[in-house]
mmCIF file of the N, C-alpha and C atoms, coordinates in Angstrom:
data_MODEL
# 
_entry.id   MODEL 
# 
loop_
_atom_site.group_PDB 
_atom_site.id 
_atom_site.type_symbol 
_atom_site.label_atom_id 
_atom_site.label_alt_id 
_atom_site.label_comp_id 
_atom_site.label_asym_id 
_atom_site.label_entity_id 
_atom_site.label_seq_id 
_atom_site.pdbx_PDB_ins_code 
_atom_site.Cartn_x 
_atom_site.Cartn_y 
_atom_site.Cartn_z 
_atom_site.occupancy 
_atom_site.B_iso_or_equiv 
_atom_site.pdbx_formal_charge 
_atom_site.auth_seq_id 
_atom_site.auth_comp_id 
_atom_site.auth_asym_id 
_atom_site.auth_atom_id 
_atom_site.pdbx_PDB_model_num 
ATOM 1   N N  . UNK A 1 1  ? -6.338  18.192  -3.337  1.00 0.00 ? 1  UNK A N  1 
ATOM 2   C CA . UNK A 1 1  ? -7.316  17.488  -2.528  1.00 0.00 ? 1  UNK A CA 1 
ATOM 3   C C  . UNK A 1 1  ? -7.059  15.981  -2.644  1.00 0.00 ? 1  UNK A C  1 
ATOM 4   N N  . UNK A 1 2  ? -6.931  15.265  -1.528  1.00 0.00 ? 2  UNK A N  1 
ATOM 5   C CA . UNK A 1 2  ? -6.652  13.827  -1.579  1.00 0.00 ? 2  UNK A CA 1 
ATOM 6   C C  . UNK A 1 2  ? -7.842  13.041  -2.120  1.00 0.00 ? 2  UNK A C  1 
ATOM 7   N N  . UNK A 1 3  ? -7.499  11.952  -2.795  1.00 0.00 ? 3  UNK A N  1 
ATOM 8   C CA . UNK A 1 3  ? -8.536  11.049  -3.294  1.00 0.00 ? 3  UNK A CA 1 
ATOM 9   C C  . UNK A 1 3  ? -9.036  10.170  -2.167  1.00 0.00 ? 3  UNK A C  1 
ATOM 10  N N  . UNK A 1 4  ? -10.305 9.889   -2.185  1.00 0.00 ? 4  UNK A N  1 
ATOM 11  C CA . UNK A 1 4  ? -10.859 8.931   -1.229  1.00 0.00 ? 4  UNK A CA 1 
ATOM 12  C C  . UNK A 1 4  ? -11.013 7.600   -1.940  1.00 0.00 ? 4  UNK A C  1 
ATOM 13  N N  . UNK A 1 5  ? -10.292 6.618   -1.478  1.00 0.00 ? 5  UNK A N  1 
ATOM 14  C CA . UNK A 1 5  ? -10.365 5.285   -2.055  1.00 0.00 ? 5  UNK A CA 1 
ATOM 15  C C  . UNK A 1 5  ? -11.389 4.465   -1.295  1.00 0.00 ? 5  UNK A C  1 
ATOM 16  N N  . UNK A 1 6  ? -12.067 3.568   -1.990  1.00 0.00 ? 6  UNK A N  1 
ATOM 17  C CA . UNK A 1 6  ? -13.018 2.697   -1.289  1.00 0.00 ? 6  UNK A CA 1 
ATOM 18  C C  . UNK A 1 6  ? -12.288 1.844   -0.246  1.00 0.00 ? 6  UNK A C  1 
ATOM 19  N N  . UNK A 1 7  ? -12.969 1.475   0.811   1.00 0.00 ? 7  UNK A N  1 
ATOM 20  C CA . UNK A 1 7  ? -12.336 0.656   1.857   1.00 0.00 ? 7  UNK A CA 1 
ATOM 21  C C  . UNK A 1 7  ? -11.777 -0.664  1.319   1.00 0.00 ? 7  UNK A C  1 
ATOM 22  N N  . UNK A 1 8  ? -12.403 -1.212  0.283   1.00 0.00 ? 8  UNK A N  1 
ATOM 23  C CA . UNK A 1 8  ? -11.911 -2.476  -0.281  1.00 0.00 ? 8  UNK A CA 1 
ATOM 24  C C  . UNK A 1 8  ? -10.516 -2.303  -0.875  1.00 0.00 ? 8  UNK A C  1 
ATOM 25  N N  . UNK A 1 9  ? -10.282 -1.179  -1.556  1.00 0.00 ? 9  UNK A N  1 
ATOM 26  C CA . UNK A 1 9  ? -8.974  -0.909  -2.160  1.00 0.00 ? 9  UNK A CA 1 
ATOM 27  C C  . UNK A 1 9  ? -7.940  -0.720  -1.064  1.00 0.00 ? 9  UNK A C  1 
ATOM 28  N N  . UNK A 1 10 ? -8.315  0.018   -0.042  1.00 0.00 ? 10 UNK A N  1 
ATOM 29  C CA . UNK A 1 10 ? -7.399  0.257   1.070   1.00 0.00 ? 10 UNK A CA 1 
ATOM 30  C C  . UNK A 1 10 ? -7.027  -1.053  1.770   1.00 0.00 ? 10 UNK A C  1 
ATOM 31  N N  . UNK A 1 11 ? -8.021  -1.878  2.067   1.00 0.00 ? 11 UNK A N  1 
ATOM 32  C CA . UNK A 1 11 ? -7.765  -3.155  2.745   1.00 0.00 ? 11 UNK A CA 1 
ATOM 33  C C  . UNK A 1 11 ? -6.892  -4.067  1.892   1.00 0.00 ? 11 UNK A C  1 
ATOM 34  N N  . UNK A 1 12 ? -7.179  -4.106  0.603   1.00 0.00 ? 12 UNK A N  1 
ATOM 35  C CA . UNK A 1 12 ? -6.396  -4.964  -0.298  1.00 0.00 ? 12 UNK A CA 1 
ATOM 36  C C  . UNK A 1 12 ? -4.954  -4.479  -0.386  1.00 0.00 ? 12 UNK A C  1 
ATOM 37  N N  . UNK A 1 13 ? -4.765  -3.176  -0.478  1.00 0.00 ? 13 UNK A N  1 
ATOM 38  C CA . UNK A 1 13 ? -3.411  -2.620  -0.558  1.00 0.00 ? 13 UNK A CA 1 
ATOM 39  C C  . UNK A 1 13 ? -2.614  -2.946  0.701   1.00 0.00 ? 13 UNK A C  1 
ATOM 40  N N  . UNK A 1 14 ? -3.227  -2.771  1.853   1.00 0.00 ? 14 UNK A N  1 
ATOM 41  C CA . UNK A 1 14 ? -2.539  -3.064  3.117   1.00 0.00 ? 14 UNK A CA 1 
ATOM 42  C C  . UNK A 1 14 ? -2.175  -4.544  3.190   1.00 0.00 ? 14 UNK A C  1 
ATOM 43  N N  . UNK A 1 15 ? -3.115  -5.401  2.811   1.00 0.00 ? 15 UNK A N  1 
ATOM 44  C CA . UNK A 1 15 ? -2.852  -6.843  2.827   1.00 0.00 ? 15 UNK A CA 1 
ATOM 45  C C  . UNK A 1 15 ? -1.702  -7.208  1.893   1.00 0.00 ? 15 UNK A C  1 
ATOM 46  N N  . UNK A 1 16 ? -1.724  -6.650  0.688   1.00 0.00 ? 16 UNK A N  1 
ATOM 47  C CA . UNK A 1 16 ? -0.679  -6.960  -0.296  1.00 0.00 ? 16 UNK A CA 1 
ATOM 48  C C  . UNK A 1 16 ? 0.693   -6.488  0.181   1.00 0.00 ? 16 UNK A C  1 
ATOM 49  N N  . UNK A 1 17 ? 0.756   -5.296  0.757   1.00 0.00 ? 17 UNK A N  1 
ATOM 50  C CA . UNK A 1 17 ? 2.039   -4.775  1.247   1.00 0.00 ? 17 UNK A CA 1 
ATOM 51  C C  . UNK A 1 17 ? 2.543   -5.621  2.407   1.00 0.00 ? 17 UNK A C  1 
ATOM 52  N N  . UNK A 1 18 ? 1.676   -5.945  3.349   1.00 0.00 ? 18 UNK A N  1 
ATOM 53  C CA . UNK A 1 18 ? 2.103   -6.752  4.499   1.00 0.00 ? 18 UNK A CA 1 
ATOM 54  C C  . UNK A 1 18 ? 2.530   -8.152  4.080   1.00 0.00 ? 18 UNK A C  1 
ATOM 55  N N  . UNK A 1 19 ? 1.879   -8.722  3.067   1.00 0.00 ? 19 UNK A N  1 
ATOM 56  C CA . UNK A 1 19 ? 2.268   -10.041 2.572   1.00 0.00 ? 19 UNK A CA 1 
ATOM 57  C C  . UNK A 1 19 ? 3.651   -10.024 1.937   1.00 0.00 ? 19 UNK A C  1 
ATOM 58  N N  . UNK A 1 20 ? 4.007   -8.922  1.312   1.00 0.00 ? 20 UNK A N  1 
ATOM 59  C CA . UNK A 1 20 ? 5.291   -8.832  0.614   1.00 0.00 ? 20 UNK A CA 1 
ATOM 60  C C  . UNK A 1 20 ? 6.408   -8.219  1.465   1.00 0.00 ? 20 UNK A C  1 
ATOM 61  N N  . UNK A 1 21 ? 6.068   -7.721  2.612   1.00 0.00 ? 21 UNK A N  1 
ATOM 62  C CA . UNK A 1 21 ? 7.042   -7.035  3.466   1.00 0.00 ? 21 UNK A CA 1 
ATOM 63  C C  . UNK A 1 21 ? 8.280   -7.867  3.802   1.00 0.00 ? 21 UNK A C  1 
ATOM 64  N N  . UNK A 1 22 ? 8.164   -9.165  4.064   1.00 0.00 ? 22 UNK A N  1 
ATOM 65  C CA . UNK A 1 22 ? 9.380   -9.936  4.363   1.00 0.00 ? 22 UNK A CA 1 
ATOM 66  C C  . UNK A 1 22 ? 10.375  -10.003 3.197   1.00 0.00 ? 22 UNK A C  1 
ATOM 67  N N  . UNK A 1 23 ? 9.903   -9.769  1.977   1.00 0.00 ? 23 UNK A N  1 
ATOM 68  C CA . UNK A 1 23 ? 10.762  -9.853  0.794   1.00 0.00 ? 23 UNK A CA 1 
ATOM 69  C C  . UNK A 1 23 ? 11.478  -8.545  0.483   1.00 0.00 ? 23 UNK A C  1 
ATOM 70  N N  . UNK A 1 24 ? 11.130  -7.458  1.170   1.00 0.00 ? 24 UNK A N  1 
ATOM 71  C CA . UNK A 1 24 ? 11.688  -6.148  0.869   1.00 0.00 ? 24 UNK A CA 1 
ATOM 72  C C  . UNK A 1 24 ? 12.247  -5.503  2.129   1.00 0.00 ? 24 UNK A C  1 
ATOM 73  N N  . UNK A 1 25 ? 13.211  -4.590  1.964   1.00 0.00 ? 25 UNK A N  1 
ATOM 74  C CA . UNK A 1 25 ? 13.861  -4.010  3.155   1.00 0.00 ? 25 UNK A CA 1 
ATOM 75  C C  . UNK A 1 25 ? 13.021  -2.984  3.913   1.00 0.00 ? 25 UNK A C  1 
ATOM 76  N N  . UNK A 1 26 ? 11.951  -2.479  3.293   1.00 0.00 ? 26 UNK A N  1 
ATOM 77  C CA . UNK A 1 26 ? 11.148  -1.464  3.976   1.00 0.00 ? 26 UNK A CA 1 
ATOM 78  C C  . UNK A 1 26 ? 9.710   -1.492  3.461   1.00 0.00 ? 26 UNK A C  1 
ATOM 79  N N  . UNK A 1 27 ? 8.843   -0.814  4.182   1.00 0.00 ? 27 UNK A N  1 
ATOM 80  C CA . UNK A 1 27 ? 7.448   -0.685  3.766   1.00 0.00 ? 27 UNK A CA 1 
ATOM 81  C C  . UNK A 1 27 ? 7.390   0.082   2.454   1.00 0.00 ? 27 UNK A C  1 
ATOM 82  N N  . UNK A 1 28 ? 8.210   1.112   2.331   1.00 0.00 ? 28 UNK A N  1 
ATOM 83  C CA . UNK A 1 28 ? 8.215   1.913   1.113   1.00 0.00 ? 28 UNK A CA 1 
ATOM 84  C C  . UNK A 1 28 ? 8.590   1.076   -0.112  1.00 0.00 ? 28 UNK A C  1 
ATOM 85  N N  . UNK A 1 29 ? 9.571   0.217   0.023   1.00 0.00 ? 29 UNK A N  1 
ATOM 86  C CA . UNK A 1 29 ? 9.982   -0.636  -1.096  1.00 0.00 ? 29 UNK A CA 1 
ATOM 87  C C  . UNK A 1 29 ? 8.864   -1.601  -1.481  1.00 0.00 ? 29 UNK A C  1 
ATOM 88  N N  . UNK A 1 30 ? 8.190   -2.168  -0.513  1.00 0.00 ? 30 UNK A N  1 
ATOM 89  C CA . UNK A 1 30 ? 7.067   -3.063  -0.800  1.00 0.00 ? 30 UNK A CA 1 
ATOM 90  C C  . UNK A 1 30 ? 5.928   -2.302  -1.466  1.00 0.00 ? 30 UNK A C  1 
ATOM 91  N N  . UNK A 1 31 ? 5.686   -1.073  -1.038  1.00 0.00 ? 31 UNK A N  1 
ATOM 92  C CA . UNK A 1 31 ? 4.628   -0.248  -1.638  1.00 0.00 ? 31 UNK A CA 1 
ATOM 93  C C  . UNK A 1 31 ? 4.931   0.057   -3.107  1.00 0.00 ? 31 UNK A C  1 
ATOM 94  N N  . UNK A 1 32 ? 6.193   0.303   -3.422  1.00 0.00 ? 32 UNK A N  1 
ATOM 95  C CA . UNK A 1 32 ? 6.566   0.608   -4.801  1.00 0.00 ? 32 UNK A CA 1 
ATOM 96  C C  . UNK A 1 32 ? 6.278   -0.552  -5.738  1.00 0.00 ? 32 UNK A C  1 
ATOM 97  N N  . UNK A 1 33 ? 6.309   -1.767  -5.221  1.00 0.00 ? 33 UNK A N  1 
ATOM 98  C CA . UNK A 1 33 ? 6.019   -2.942  -6.037  1.00 0.00 ? 33 UNK A CA 1 
ATOM 99  C C  . UNK A 1 33 ? 4.508   -3.152  -6.162  1.00 0.00 ? 33 UNK A C  1 
ATOM 100 N N  . UNK A 1 34 ? 3.782   -2.910  -5.112  1.00 0.00 ? 34 UNK A N  1 
ATOM 101 C CA . UNK A 1 34 ? 2.344   -3.195  -5.064  1.00 0.00 ? 34 UNK A CA 1 
ATOM 102 C C  . UNK A 1 34 ? 1.506   -2.129  -5.769  1.00 0.00 ? 34 UNK A C  1 
ATOM 103 N N  . UNK A 1 35 ? 1.868   -0.870  -5.622  1.00 0.00 ? 35 UNK A N  1 
ATOM 104 C CA . UNK A 1 35 ? 0.994   0.211   -6.089  1.00 0.00 ? 35 UNK A CA 1 
ATOM 105 C C  . UNK A 1 35 ? 0.700   0.224   -7.581  1.00 0.00 ? 35 UNK A C  1 
ATOM 106 N N  . UNK A 1 36 ? 1.621   -0.125  -8.457  1.00 0.00 ? 36 UNK A N  1 
ATOM 107 C CA . UNK A 1 36 ? 1.244   -0.134  -9.882  1.00 0.00 ? 36 UNK A CA 1 
ATOM 108 C C  . UNK A 1 36 ? 0.121   -1.132  -10.188 1.00 0.00 ? 36 UNK A C  1 
ATOM 109 N N  . UNK A 1 37 ? 0.053   -2.198  -9.420  1.00 0.00 ? 37 UNK A N  1 
ATOM 110 C CA . UNK A 1 37 ? -0.984  -3.210  -9.636  1.00 0.00 ? 37 UNK A CA 1 
ATOM 111 C C  . UNK A 1 37 ? -2.360  -2.710  -9.199  1.00 0.00 ? 37 UNK A C  1 
ATOM 112 N N  . UNK A 1 38 ? -2.384  -1.753  -8.278  1.00 0.00 ? 38 UNK A N  1 
ATOM 113 C CA . UNK A 1 38 ? -3.645  -1.248  -7.734  1.00 0.00 ? 38 UNK A CA 1 
ATOM 114 C C  . UNK A 1 38 ? -4.067  0.086   -8.332  1.00 0.00 ? 38 UNK A C  1 
ATOM 115 N N  . UNK A 1 39 ? -3.152  0.756   -9.010  1.00 0.00 ? 39 UNK A N  1 
ATOM 116 C CA . UNK A 1 39 ? -3.472  2.038   -9.598  1.00 0.00 ? 39 UNK A CA 1 
ATOM 117 C C  . UNK A 1 39 ? -3.560  3.166   -8.579  1.00 0.00 ? 39 UNK A C  1 
ATOM 118 N N  . UNK A 1 40 ? -2.785  3.064   -7.518  1.00 0.00 ? 40 UNK A N  1 
ATOM 119 C CA . UNK A 1 40 ? -2.738  4.124   -6.515  1.00 0.00 ? 40 UNK A CA 1 
ATOM 120 C C  . UNK A 1 40 ? -1.298  4.591   -6.375  1.00 0.00 ? 40 UNK A C  1 
ATOM 121 N N  . UNK A 1 41 ? -1.105  5.754   -5.766  1.00 0.00 ? 41 UNK A N  1 
ATOM 122 C CA . UNK A 1 41 ? 0.240   6.258   -5.542  1.00 0.00 ? 41 UNK A CA 1 
ATOM 123 C C  . UNK A 1 41 ? 0.948   5.491   -4.440  1.00 0.00 ? 41 UNK A C  1 
ATOM 124 N N  . UNK A 1 42 ? 2.214   5.705   -4.306  1.00 0.00 ? 42 UNK A N  1 
ATOM 125 C CA . UNK A 1 42 ? 3.012   4.993   -3.305  1.00 0.00 ? 42 UNK A CA 1 
ATOM 126 C C  . UNK A 1 42 ? 2.730   5.473   -1.889  1.00 0.00 ? 42 UNK A C  1 
ATOM 127 N N  . UNK A 1 43 ? 2.464   6.754   -1.737  1.00 0.00 ? 43 UNK A N  1 
ATOM 128 C CA . UNK A 1 43 ? 2.334   7.333   -0.402  1.00 0.00 ? 43 UNK A CA 1 
ATOM 129 C C  . UNK A 1 43 ? 1.087   6.851   0.339   1.00 0.00 ? 43 UNK A C  1 
ATOM 130 N N  . UNK A 1 44 ? -0.021  6.713   -0.349  1.00 0.00 ? 44 UNK A N  1 
ATOM 131 C CA . UNK A 1 44 ? -1.267  6.316   0.333   1.00 0.00 ? 44 UNK A CA 1 
ATOM 132 C C  . UNK A 1 44 ? -1.140  4.948   1.000   1.00 0.00 ? 44 UNK A C  1 
ATOM 133 N N  . UNK A 1 45 ? -0.740  3.896   0.276   1.00 0.00 ? 45 UNK A N  1 
ATOM 134 C CA . UNK A 1 45 ? -0.602  2.591   0.950   1.00 0.00 ? 45 UNK A CA 1 
ATOM 135 C C  . UNK A 1 45 ? 0.448   2.595   2.064   1.00 0.00 ? 45 UNK A C  1 
ATOM 136 N N  . UNK A 1 46 ? 1.526   3.354   1.883   1.00 0.00 ? 46 UNK A N  1 
ATOM 137 C CA . UNK A 1 46 ? 2.537   3.423   2.938   1.00 0.00 ? 46 UNK A CA 1 
ATOM 138 C C  . UNK A 1 46 ? 1.913   4.006   4.201   1.00 0.00 ? 46 UNK A C  1 
ATOM 139 N N  . UNK A 1 47 ? 1.123   5.039   4.047   1.00 0.00 ? 47 UNK A N  1 
ATOM 140 C CA . UNK A 1 47 ? 0.445   5.672   5.195   1.00 0.00 ? 47 UNK A CA 1 
ATOM 141 C C  . UNK A 1 47 ? -0.590  4.731   5.800   1.00 0.00 ? 47 UNK A C  1 
ATOM 142 N N  . UNK A 1 48 ? -1.316  4.015   4.951   1.00 0.00 ? 48 UNK A N  1 
ATOM 143 C CA . UNK A 1 48 ? -2.325  3.065   5.458   1.00 0.00 ? 48 UNK A CA 1 
ATOM 144 C C  . UNK A 1 48 ? -1.674  1.963   6.279   1.00 0.00 ? 48 UNK A C  1 
ATOM 145 N N  . UNK A 1 49 ? -0.537  1.449   5.800   1.00 0.00 ? 49 UNK A N  1 
ATOM 146 C CA . UNK A 1 49 ? 0.162   0.388   6.529   1.00 0.00 ? 49 UNK A CA 1 
ATOM 147 C C  . UNK A 1 49 ? 0.656   0.934   7.865   1.00 0.00 ? 49 UNK A C  1 
ATOM 148 N N  . UNK A 1 50 ? 1.180   2.148   7.870   1.00 0.00 ? 50 UNK A N  1 
ATOM 149 C CA . UNK A 1 50 ? 1.652   2.755   9.104   1.00 0.00 ? 50 UNK A CA 1 
ATOM 150 C C  . UNK A 1 50 ? 0.510   2.929   10.100  1.00 0.00 ? 50 UNK A C  1 
ATOM 151 N N  . UNK A 1 51 ? -0.648  3.327   9.620   1.00 0.00 ? 51 UNK A N  1 
ATOM 152 C CA . UNK A 1 51 ? -1.804  3.510   10.491  1.00 0.00 ? 51 UNK A CA 1 
ATOM 153 C C  . UNK A 1 51 ? -2.334  2.176   11.025  1.00 0.00 ? 51 UNK A C  1 
ATOM 154 N N  . UNK A 1 52 ? -2.155  1.136   10.245  1.00 0.00 ? 52 UNK A N  1 
ATOM 155 C CA . UNK A 1 52 ? -2.626  -0.188  10.663  1.00 0.00 ? 52 UNK A CA 1 
ATOM 156 C C  . UNK A 1 52 ? -1.702  -0.721  11.723  1.00 0.00 ? 52 UNK A C  1 
# 
């Protein structure tokens, strides 16, 4: 069953990934750097960025 993250965590993750995207070759690579700081898996922020 997927975890439901608060909207604040989701918004922050998307912002952090998009801010770092120019420094990395892909969304997935940027997510791998950001997710340990947020305590979420790599797949959720990648999906959130894609949906945004």
